[in-house]
PyMOL Python script that loads the backbone (N, CA, C, O; Angstrom):
from pymol import cmd

cmd.read_pdbstr("""\
ATOM      1  N   UNK A   1     -36.362   4.744 -10.907  1.00  0.00           N
ATOM      2  CA  UNK A   1     -35.098   4.924 -11.791  1.00  0.00           C
ATOM      3  C   UNK A   1     -34.645   3.635 -12.373  1.00  0.00           C
ATOM      4  O   UNK A   1     -34.642   2.560 -11.773  1.00  0.00           O
ATOM      5  N   UNK A   2     -34.275   3.833 -13.559  1.00  0.00           N
ATOM      6  CA  UNK A   2     -33.647   3.012 -14.260  1.00  0.00           C
ATOM      7  C   UNK A   2     -32.347   2.683 -14.369  1.00  0.00           C
ATOM      8  O   UNK A   2     -31.574   3.337 -13.668  1.00  0.00           O
ATOM      9  N   UNK A   3     -31.918   1.878 -15.031  1.00  0.00           N
ATOM     10  CA  UNK A   3     -30.410   1.525 -14.936  1.00  0.00           C
ATOM     11  C   UNK A   3     -29.622   2.717 -15.345  1.00  0.00           C
ATOM     12  O   UNK A   3     -29.961   3.390 -16.318  1.00  0.00           O
ATOM     13  N   UNK A   4     -28.431   3.031 -14.521  1.00  0.00           N
ATOM     14  CA  UNK A   4     -27.571   4.268 -14.959  1.00  0.00           C
ATOM     15  C   UNK A   4     -28.335   5.599 -14.704  1.00  0.00           C
ATOM     16  O   UNK A   4     -27.948   6.612 -15.287  1.00  0.00           O
ATOM     17  N   UNK A   5     -29.442   5.646 -13.831  1.00  0.00           N
ATOM     18  CA  UNK A   5     -29.947   6.939 -13.528  1.00  0.00           C
ATOM     19  C   UNK A   5     -29.461   7.173 -12.029  1.00  0.00           C
ATOM     20  O   UNK A   5     -29.124   6.294 -11.236  1.00  0.00           O
ATOM     21  N   UNK A   6     -29.500   8.648 -11.795  1.00  0.00           N
ATOM     22  CA  UNK A   6     -29.020   9.250 -10.435  1.00  0.00           C
ATOM     23  C   UNK A   6     -29.798  10.427 -10.200  1.00  0.00           C
ATOM     24  O   UNK A   6     -30.493  10.991 -11.044  1.00  0.00           O
ATOM     25  N   UNK A   7     -29.651  10.751  -9.063  1.00  0.00           N
ATOM     26  CA  UNK A   7     -30.432  11.949  -8.604  1.00  0.00           C
ATOM     27  C   UNK A   7     -29.284  13.154  -8.663  1.00  0.00           C
ATOM     28  O   UNK A   7     -28.179  13.218  -8.125  1.00  0.00           O
ATOM     29  N   UNK A   8     -29.999  14.095  -9.544  1.00  0.00           N
ATOM     30  CA  UNK A   8     -29.296  15.281  -9.854  1.00  0.00           C
ATOM     31  C   UNK A   8     -28.894  16.238  -8.907  1.00  0.00           C
ATOM     32  O   UNK A   8     -27.991  17.060  -9.068  1.00  0.00           O
ATOM     33  N   UNK A   9     -29.700  16.078  -7.778  1.00  0.00           N
ATOM     34  CA  UNK A   9     -29.522  16.971  -6.852  1.00  0.00           C
ATOM     35  C   UNK A   9     -28.243  16.339  -5.748  1.00  0.00           C
ATOM     36  O   UNK A   9     -27.670  17.009  -4.889  1.00  0.00           O
ATOM     37  N   UNK A  10     -28.018  14.956  -6.041  1.00  0.00           N
ATOM     38  CA  UNK A  10     -26.646  14.803  -5.361  1.00  0.00           C
ATOM     39  C   UNK A  10     -25.229  15.247  -5.814  1.00  0.00           C
ATOM     40  O   UNK A  10     -24.194  15.155  -5.154  1.00  0.00           O
ATOM     41  N   UNK A  11     -25.404  15.825  -7.262  1.00  0.00           N
ATOM     42  CA  UNK A  11     -24.281  16.179  -7.824  1.00  0.00           C
ATOM     43  C   UNK A  11     -24.217  17.764  -7.995  1.00  0.00           C
ATOM     44  O   UNK A  11     -23.398  18.333  -8.717  1.00  0.00           O
ATOM     45  N   UNK A  12     -24.985  18.262  -7.396  1.00  0.00           N
ATOM     46  CA  UNK A  12     -25.008  19.677  -7.297  1.00  0.00           C
ATOM     47  C   UNK A  12     -24.180  19.937  -5.879  1.00  0.00           C
ATOM     48  O   UNK A  12     -24.139  19.062  -5.013  1.00  0.00           O
ATOM     49  N   UNK A  13     -23.585  21.108  -5.739  1.00  0.00           N
ATOM     50  CA  UNK A  13     -22.632  21.493  -4.729  1.00  0.00           C
ATOM     51  C   UNK A  13     -21.607  20.604  -3.997  1.00  0.00           C
ATOM     52  O   UNK A  13     -21.409  20.657  -2.783  1.00  0.00           O
ATOM     53  N   UNK A  14     -21.049  19.877  -4.761  1.00  0.00           N
ATOM     54  CA  UNK A  14     -19.979  19.062  -4.373  1.00  0.00           C
ATOM     55  C   UNK A  14     -18.829  20.013  -3.879  1.00  0.00           C
ATOM     56  O   UNK A  14     -18.573  20.975  -4.604  1.00  0.00           O
ATOM     57  N   UNK A  15     -18.234  19.873  -2.921  1.00  0.00           N
ATOM     58  CA  UNK A  15     -16.985  20.566  -2.643  1.00  0.00           C
ATOM     59  C   UNK A  15     -15.917  19.614  -2.248  1.00  0.00           C
ATOM     60  O   UNK A  15     -16.210  18.538  -1.728  1.00  0.00           O
ATOM     61  N   UNK A  16     -14.804  19.934  -2.454  1.00  0.00           N
ATOM     62  CA  UNK A  16     -13.526  19.057  -2.202  1.00  0.00           C
ATOM     63  C   UNK A  16     -12.690  19.861  -1.284  1.00  0.00           C
ATOM     64  O   UNK A  16     -12.342  20.988  -1.637  1.00  0.00           O
ATOM     65  N   UNK A  17     -12.306  19.337  -0.034  1.00  0.00           N
ATOM     66  CA  UNK A  17     -11.584  20.208   0.625  1.00  0.00           C
ATOM     67  C   UNK A  17     -10.037  19.578   0.532  1.00  0.00           C
ATOM     68  O   UNK A  17      -9.642  18.594   1.158  1.00  0.00           O
ATOM     69  N   UNK A  18      -9.213  20.435  -0.462  1.00  0.00           N
ATOM     70  CA  UNK A  18      -7.993  20.076  -0.686  1.00  0.00           C
ATOM     71  C   UNK A  18      -6.854  20.317   0.349  1.00  0.00           C
ATOM     72  O   UNK A  18      -5.817  19.654   0.377  1.00  0.00           O
ATOM     73  N   UNK A  19      -7.154  21.328   1.188  1.00  0.00           N
ATOM     74  CA  UNK A  19      -5.962  21.450   2.292  1.00  0.00           C
ATOM     75  C   UNK A  19      -6.684  21.075   3.464  1.00  0.00           C
ATOM     76  O   UNK A  19      -7.465  21.889   3.957  1.00  0.00           O
ATOM     77  N   UNK A  20      -6.504  19.813   4.035  1.00  0.00           N
ATOM     78  CA  UNK A  20      -7.026  19.150   5.213  1.00  0.00           C
ATOM     79  C   UNK A  20      -5.970  19.118   6.265  1.00  0.00           C
ATOM     80  O   UNK A  20      -6.165  18.694   7.404  1.00  0.00           O
ATOM     81  N   UNK A  21      -4.812  19.602   5.809  1.00  0.00           N
ATOM     82  CA  UNK A  21      -3.793  19.713   7.060  1.00  0.00           C
ATOM     83  C   UNK A  21      -3.029  18.623   7.156  1.00  0.00           C
ATOM     84  O   UNK A  21      -2.039  18.673   7.886  1.00  0.00           O
ATOM     85  N   UNK A  22      -3.285  17.651   6.572  1.00  0.00           N
ATOM     86  CA  UNK A  22      -2.446  16.401   6.734  1.00  0.00           C
ATOM     87  C   UNK A  22      -2.086  15.861   5.266  1.00  0.00           C
ATOM     88  O   UNK A  22      -2.750  16.048   4.246  1.00  0.00           O
ATOM     89  N   UNK A  23      -1.011  15.225   5.379  1.00  0.00           N
ATOM     90  CA  UNK A  23      -0.151  14.859   4.269  1.00  0.00           C
ATOM     91  C   UNK A  23       0.165  13.389   4.725  1.00  0.00           C
ATOM     92  O   UNK A  23       0.131  12.911   5.859  1.00  0.00           O
ATOM     93  N   UNK A  24       0.513  12.750   3.405  1.00  0.00           N
ATOM     94  CA  UNK A  24       1.046  11.492   3.350  1.00  0.00           C
ATOM     95  C   UNK A  24       2.541  11.450   3.366  1.00  0.00           C
ATOM     96  O   UNK A  24       3.239  12.102   2.590  1.00  0.00           O
ATOM     97  N   UNK A  25       3.023  10.592   4.354  1.00  0.00           N
ATOM     98  CA  UNK A  25       4.647  10.419   4.366  1.00  0.00           C
ATOM     99  C   UNK A  25       4.932   9.273   3.583  1.00  0.00           C
ATOM    100  O   UNK A  25       4.937   8.209   4.202  1.00  0.00           O
ATOM    101  N   UNK A  26       5.173   9.238   2.359  1.00  0.00           N
ATOM    102  CA  UNK A  26       5.598   7.939   1.614  1.00  0.00           C
ATOM    103  C   UNK A  26       6.789   7.480   2.026  1.00  0.00           C
ATOM    104  O   UNK A  26       7.000   6.385   1.504  1.00  0.00           O
ATOM    105  N   UNK A  27       7.601   7.801   2.680  1.00  0.00           N
ATOM    106  CA  UNK A  27       8.724   7.237   3.458  1.00  0.00           C
ATOM    107  C   UNK A  27       8.630   6.917   4.746  1.00  0.00           C
ATOM    108  O   UNK A  27       9.671   6.708   5.369  1.00  0.00           O
ATOM    109  N   UNK A  28       7.545   6.831   5.300  1.00  0.00           N
ATOM    110  CA  UNK A  28       6.985   6.332   6.577  1.00  0.00           C
ATOM    111  C   UNK A  28       7.715   4.784   6.867  1.00  0.00           C
ATOM    112  O   UNK A  28       8.474   4.579   7.814  1.00  0.00           O
ATOM    113  N   UNK A  29       7.296   3.692   5.793  1.00  0.00           N
ATOM    114  CA  UNK A  29       7.527   2.550   6.017  1.00  0.00           C
ATOM    115  C   UNK A  29       8.935   2.105   5.255  1.00  0.00           C
ATOM    116  O   UNK A  29       9.013   0.944   4.854  1.00  0.00           O
ATOM    117  N   UNK A  30       9.819   2.826   5.094  1.00  0.00           N
ATOM    118  CA  UNK A  30      11.026   2.501   4.065  1.00  0.00           C
ATOM    119  C   UNK A  30      11.713   1.555   5.047  1.00  0.00           C
ATOM    120  O   UNK A  30      11.525   1.525   6.263  1.00  0.00           O
ATOM    121  N   UNK A  31      12.726   0.613   4.168  1.00  0.00           N
ATOM    122  CA  UNK A  31      13.342  -0.319   5.103  1.00  0.00           C
ATOM    123  C   UNK A  31      14.653  -0.416   4.490  1.00  0.00           C
ATOM    124  O   UNK A  31      14.763  -0.151   3.293  1.00  0.00           O
ATOM    125  N   UNK A  32      15.701  -0.779   5.205  1.00  0.00           N
ATOM    126  CA  UNK A  32      17.156  -0.844   4.697  1.00  0.00           C
ATOM    127  C   UNK A  32      17.575  -2.090   5.011  1.00  0.00           C
ATOM    128  O   UNK A  32      17.224  -2.735   5.999  1.00  0.00           O
ATOM    129  N   UNK A  33      18.390  -2.450   4.098  1.00  0.00           N
ATOM    130  CA  UNK A  33      18.973  -3.802   4.179  1.00  0.00           C
ATOM    131  C   UNK A  33      19.450  -4.441   2.875  1.00  0.00           C
ATOM    132  O   UNK A  33      19.419  -3.829   1.808  1.00  0.00           O
ATOM    133  N   UNK A  34      19.888  -5.688   2.999  1.00  0.00           N
ATOM    134  CA  UNK A  34      20.259  -6.314   1.860  1.00  0.00           C
ATOM    135  C   UNK A  34      19.981  -7.933   1.895  1.00  0.00           C
ATOM    136  O   UNK A  34      19.588  -8.516   2.905  1.00  0.00           O
ATOM    137  N   UNK A  35      20.213  -8.485   0.796  1.00  0.00           N
ATOM    138  CA  UNK A  35      19.794  -9.846   0.886  1.00  0.00           C
ATOM    139  C   UNK A  35      20.946 -10.441  -0.236  1.00  0.00           C
ATOM    140  O   UNK A  35      21.073  -9.987  -1.373  1.00  0.00           O
ATOM    141  N   UNK A  36      21.545 -11.268   0.190  1.00  0.00           N
ATOM    142  CA  UNK A  36      22.505 -11.902  -0.913  1.00  0.00           C
ATOM    143  C   UNK A  36      22.230 -13.540  -0.911  1.00  0.00           C
ATOM    144  O   UNK A  36      22.515 -14.221   0.074  1.00  0.00           O
ATOM    145  N   UNK A  37      21.715 -14.035  -1.971  1.00  0.00           N
ATOM    146  CA  UNK A  37      21.615 -15.461  -2.275  1.00  0.00           C
ATOM    147  C   UNK A  37      22.223 -15.917  -3.753  1.00  0.00           C
ATOM    148  O   UNK A  37      21.903 -15.270  -4.751  1.00  0.00           O
ATOM    149  N   UNK A  38      23.118 -17.066  -3.849  1.00  0.00           N
ATOM    150  CA  UNK A  38      23.717 -17.445  -4.852  1.00  0.00           C
ATOM    151  C   UNK A  38      23.388 -18.886  -4.879  1.00  0.00           C
ATOM    152  O   UNK A  38      23.592 -19.632  -3.921  1.00  0.00           O
ATOM    153  N   UNK A  39      22.922 -19.218  -5.895  1.00  0.00           N
ATOM    154  CA  UNK A  39      22.648 -20.710  -6.035  1.00  0.00           C
ATOM    155  C   UNK A  39      21.952 -21.560  -5.126  1.00  0.00           C
ATOM    156  O   UNK A  39      22.240 -22.756  -5.085  1.00  0.00           O
ATOM    157  N   UNK A  40      20.813 -20.937  -4.182  1.00  0.00           N
ATOM    158  CA  UNK A  40      20.397 -21.364  -3.195  1.00  0.00           C
ATOM    159  C   UNK A  40      19.055 -21.992  -3.842  1.00  0.00           C
ATOM    160  O   UNK A  40      18.445 -21.514  -4.799  1.00  0.00           O
ATOM    161  N   UNK A  41      18.735 -23.114  -3.153  1.00  0.00           N
ATOM    162  CA  UNK A  41      17.718 -24.100  -3.247  1.00  0.00           C
ATOM    163  C   UNK A  41      16.318 -23.380  -2.660  1.00  0.00           C
ATOM    164  O   UNK A  41      16.442 -22.363  -1.978  1.00  0.00           O
ATOM    165  N   UNK A  42      14.989 -23.925  -2.937  1.00  0.00           N
ATOM    166  CA  UNK A  42      14.021 -23.323  -2.198  1.00  0.00           C
ATOM    167  C   UNK A  42      13.794 -23.512  -0.526  1.00  0.00           C
ATOM    168  O   UNK A  42      13.130 -22.733   0.159  1.00  0.00           O
ATOM    169  N   UNK A  43      14.382 -24.528  -0.103  1.00  0.00           N
ATOM    170  CA  UNK A  43      14.614 -25.025   1.277  1.00  0.00           C
ATOM    171  C   UNK A  43      15.597 -24.291   2.030  1.00  0.00           C
ATOM    172  O   UNK A  43      15.473 -24.113   3.242  1.00  0.00           O
ATOM    173  N   UNK A  44      16.790 -23.758   1.205  1.00  0.00           N
ATOM    174  CA  UNK A  44      17.632 -22.806   1.810  1.00  0.00           C
ATOM    175  C   UNK A  44      16.911 -21.417   2.019  1.00  0.00           C
ATOM    176  O   UNK A  44      16.939 -20.843   3.108  1.00  0.00           O
ATOM    177  N   UNK A  45      16.226 -20.885   0.847  1.00  0.00           N
ATOM    178  CA  UNK A  45      15.453 -19.590   0.896  1.00  0.00           C
ATOM    179  C   UNK A  45      14.306 -19.712   2.119  1.00  0.00           C
ATOM    180  O   UNK A  45      14.056 -18.688   2.756  1.00  0.00           O
ATOM    181  N   UNK A  46      13.671 -20.849   2.417  1.00  0.00           N
ATOM    182  CA  UNK A  46      12.563 -20.611   3.243  1.00  0.00           C
ATOM    183  C   UNK A  46      13.615 -20.773   4.582  1.00  0.00           C
ATOM    184  O   UNK A  46      13.207 -20.044   5.486  1.00  0.00           O
ATOM    185  N   UNK A  47      14.482 -21.298   4.854  1.00  0.00           N
ATOM    186  CA  UNK A  47      15.248 -21.184   6.303  1.00  0.00           C
ATOM    187  C   UNK A  47      15.555 -19.590   6.307  1.00  0.00           C
ATOM    188  O   UNK A  47      15.195 -18.882   7.247  1.00  0.00           O
ATOM    189  N   UNK A  48      16.183 -19.134   5.289  1.00  0.00           N
ATOM    190  CA  UNK A  48      16.700 -17.616   5.374  1.00  0.00           C
ATOM    191  C   UNK A  48      15.470 -16.895   5.626  1.00  0.00           C
ATOM    192  O   UNK A  48      15.493 -16.085   6.552  1.00  0.00           O
ATOM    193  N   UNK A  49      14.434 -17.039   4.987  1.00  0.00           N
ATOM    194  CA  UNK A  49      12.943 -16.110   5.234  1.00  0.00           C
ATOM    195  C   UNK A  49      12.692 -16.662   6.862  1.00  0.00           C
ATOM    196  O   UNK A  49      12.556 -15.748   7.675  1.00  0.00           O
ATOM    197  N   UNK A  50      12.635 -17.731   7.274  1.00  0.00           N
ATOM    198  CA  UNK A  50      12.406 -17.897   8.774  1.00  0.00           C
ATOM    199  C   UNK A  50      13.217 -17.275   9.563  1.00  0.00           C
ATOM    200  O   UNK A  50      12.729 -16.721  10.548  1.00  0.00           O
ATOM    201  N   UNK A  51      14.751 -17.204   9.316  1.00  0.00           N
ATOM    202  CA  UNK A  51      15.393 -16.419  10.252  1.00  0.00           C
ATOM    203  C   UNK A  51      15.166 -14.961  10.194  1.00  0.00           C
ATOM    204  O   UNK A  51      15.408 -14.254  11.172  1.00  0.00           O
ATOM    205  N   UNK A  52      14.739 -14.513   9.152  1.00  0.00           N
ATOM    206  CA  UNK A  52      14.477 -13.263   8.989  1.00  0.00           C
ATOM    207  C   UNK A  52      13.325 -12.664   9.910  1.00  0.00           C
ATOM    208  O   UNK A  52      13.410 -11.681  10.646  1.00  0.00           O
ATOM    209  N   UNK A  53      12.137 -13.559   9.675  1.00  0.00           N
ATOM    210  CA  UNK A  53      10.911 -13.464  10.555  1.00  0.00           C
ATOM    211  C   UNK A  53      11.298 -13.461  11.726  1.00  0.00           C
ATOM    212  O   UNK A  53      10.803 -12.579  12.428  1.00  0.00           O
ATOM    213  N   UNK A  54      12.158 -14.275  12.289  1.00  0.00           N
ATOM    214  CA  UNK A  54      12.407 -14.516  14.025  1.00  0.00           C
ATOM    215  C   UNK A  54      13.191 -13.379  14.365  1.00  0.00           C
ATOM    216  O   UNK A  54      13.203 -13.188  15.581  1.00  0.00           O
ATOM    217  N   UNK A  55      14.006 -12.366  13.545  1.00  0.00           N
ATOM    218  CA  UNK A  55      14.509 -11.351  13.953  1.00  0.00           C
ATOM    219  C   UNK A  55      13.657 -10.335  14.378  1.00  0.00           C
ATOM    220  O   UNK A  55      14.121  -9.277  14.804  1.00  0.00           O
TER     221      UNK A  55
END
""", "prot")
cmd.dss("prot")
cmd.show_as("cartoon", "prot")
cmd.util.cbc("prot")
cmd.orient("prot")
């Protein structure tokens, strides 16, 4: 087989099962909260991030 060739038998009889009974919940990992930072330097932001991680 050369570059870009394929076996046509693999392209026959392809079926797609569109109704597999499972769905994706796009809101499964939604998070609620707020962050308020005014005129903070990077060290203050890193401290706040560390506090959030510890919670």
